[in-house]
C-alpha positions in Angstrom: 158.8 -13.7 182.3 158.4 -11.7 185.5 156.4 -9.0 183.7 153.9 -11.6 182.4 153.2 -12.9 185.9 152.6 -9.4 187.2 150.3 -8.7 184.3 148.3 -11.9 184.9 148.0 -11.1 188.6 146.7 -7.6 187.9 144.2 -9.1 185.4 143.0 -11.7 187.9 142.6 -9.1 190.6 140.7 -6.7 188.3 138.4 -9.5 187.0 137.8 -10.7 190.6 136.8 -7.2 191.7 134.4 -6.8 188.8 132.7 -10.1 189.3 132.7 -9.6 193.1 130.9 -6.2 192.6 128.4 -7.9 190.2 127.6 -10.5 192.8 127.3 -8.0 195.6 124.9 -5.9 193.5 122.9 -9.0 192.6 122.6 -10.0 196.3 121.5 -6.4 197.2 118.8 -6.5 194.6 117.6 -9.8 195.8 117.4 -8.6 199.4 115.7 -5.3 198.5 113.2 -7.2 196.4 112.4 -9.5 199.2 112.1 -6.7 201.7 109.9 -4.5 199.6 107.5 -7.2 198.2 104.0 -7.0 199.5 103.2 -9.6 202.0 99.5 -9.8 201.2 98.5 -11.1 197.8 95.5 -9.8 196.0 93.8 -13.2 196.5 93.9 -13.1 200.3 92.7 -9.5 200.4 89.4 -10.5 198.7 86.5 -10.8 201.1 85.0 -14.3 201.7 81.6 -13.2 200.3 82.9 -12.6 196.8 83.2 -15.6 194.5 86.1 -15.9 192.0 83.6 -16.2 189.1 82.0 -12.8 190.0 85.4 -11.2 190.2 86.4 -12.7 186.9 83.2 -11.5 185.2 83.5 -8.0 186.5 87.1 -7.7 185.5 86.3 -8.9 182.0 83.4 -6.4 181.8 85.7 -3.6 182.8 88.3 -4.7 180.2 85.6 -4.8 177.5 84.4 -1.4 178.4 87.9 0.0 178.3 88.5 -1.5 174.9 85.3 -0.1 173.6 86.2 3.4 174.8 89.6 3.1 173.3 88.2 2.1 169.9 85.6 4.8 170.0 88.2 7.5 170.7 90.5 6.2 168.0 87.7 6.3 165.4 86.7 9.8 166.5 90.3 11.0 166.3 90.7 9.4 162.8 87.6 11.3 161.6 88.8 14.6 162.9 92.3 14.2 161.6 93.3 16.4 158.6 96.4 14.4 157.8 96.6 13.1 154.3 99.4 11.5 152.4 101.5 13.9 150.5 101.9 13.3 146.8 105.4 12.4 145.7 107.2 15.0 143.6 107.9 14.1 140.1 111.3 12.6 139.8 113.9 14.3 137.7 115.9 12.3 135.1 119.1 13.1 137.1 118.8 14.0 140.7 120.7 16.9 142.2 123.0 14.6 144.0 123.8 12.7 140.9 124.4 15.9 138.9 126.8 17.1 141.6 128.8 13.9 141.7 129.0 13.6 137.9 130.2 17.3 137.7 132.9 16.6 140.4 134.1 13.5 138.6 134.3 15.3 135.2 136.2 18.1 136.8 138.7 15.8 138.4 139.2 13.8 135.2 139.5 16.3 132.5 139.0 19.9 133.6 136.6 22.0 131.6 134.5 20.7 128.8 134.6 22.3 125.4 
């Protein structure tokens, strides 16, 4: 009975150390995230003369231009590509793998065939 108590104590200490280390790492990540976060948000950095609508329209315009460039490049690359699907080889009645397995089975069962 004494051995079980020692085993349970060792287990409890080990689990306590593991969970304690996890909590310490979690707290360190929280502190580092809080310290390294930018204090100024993008909204406060905007000048007072710009309106939110103008910024929204310009960002949508930039996104539309980027999408158009991406589509154009993909279409050009597709036209220049020389890749084509390879035709599948004709299938044999018995594949090489099947032939090898059948030969091995026949050799194990009866030796040479007459």
